[in-house]
N, C-alpha and C positions, 0 to 999 in steps of 0.2 A: 504493499499499499504506499501511497505518495500523500504528501499533503499534511497540514497542521495536525489532523486528528492522530497522526502516529507520533509527532511530536509532543502531544498533550496539550492540556490547557494553556493558555498565554495570560500573563498579567496585565490588565488593562489598567487598573489605577488602585488606589487605597480606599477603603470604605469611608475614612475621613474627608475625601475629595468630594464625597456626595452629597447632597441636600435635599431632604424629603420633597418629593414633587417636581424635581427637575432631573436634568441629565448632564452628563459631561461626554465629550465626544474624544476618543482617541483611537490612533491608527494602530492595529495589529496585523502583521504581516500583510502590509499593503490594503488592508480592508479597514475603511472608518466604521467605527463602531460607537453607537451611543448607548451608554448605561444609564439606568434609571434606578433611584431608590423610591420605593412607595411603600408606606407605612411597615419600614423595617426590612422588607423584602429588596432584592436587587435583580434586575433584569437587564437583557442587552439585547439590541436589535441591530441590524445593518443599518448604517445613517444614511440610507438612499430610499425615497419614497418609490414604489414600484409603478405609482402613475406617470411621473414625469421627471423622477430624479431628485426631487427635493431632500434638503437636509433634515430629515426625521427629528435629529437630537436637537434642532432648533426650535420646534414646535412647543406649543402650550400643553402641558400634562393636566388631565382632569378625571376623576372618577375612574382611574386605572387605565386610561387611554391617552395617546399622544396624537395631536392634531398636526399633520404636516403645514409648516408655514406658508407653502406656496399656494394650495389650493383645498385645504382644509380637510383632506382625507384623513379618517379616523382610524388607528390601530391599536388593539389591545396589547400593552405594553409586554404582559407576560407571554402571549403565544404569537404575536405579529399577525394575528387575523385583523382583517377590514372588518369593521362592524357591520359593514351592508354586503358581505360577502363577495367583494370584488378582490382584486390581487393581495397576497397577504406580503407584509414585510418579512425578511429574514430575521428569525429569531435565533439566538444562540444559547446554548446551555451555560448556566454561570455556577461558579463556585465561589464561596466566600472561605477564605482560610486565613486565620491569624491577621486579621485587619486588612488583606488584600483581595481584590476582586480578579477573577481568573474567568476567561471565557474560552470555549472551545468552537473553533471555526468549522 
C-alpha cells in the first residue's frame, strides 16, 4: 500500500490551538485540513467545498455544521455530509493524544 494511511496519522495542531465553534486550517501532506472543536469533540474536513472549491474552514460553524463562506453550502462537521444530500465534504478520522490532534488522510 502507498500513501499516508501506511505512514499513520499526522499531527495537525495542538488542542490548545482550537476554540470551541471555530476551526483552524493546516496543511497535512499537501492537503488543506480544517479542524473543528465542537462541545469538546474534534473533527476534521478537507478545506475544500465540493461545490466550487470554497475554503470550508473559513465558514461559520453553527449547530454542528459549517457553512461554506462562498455559497452557504452546509456540512455536518462530524461526517462531512451535506445537510440536503448533495455532494459531501471529505471527512478525516481524528485522534487526540496527549494534547495533540492527529488526522488520517
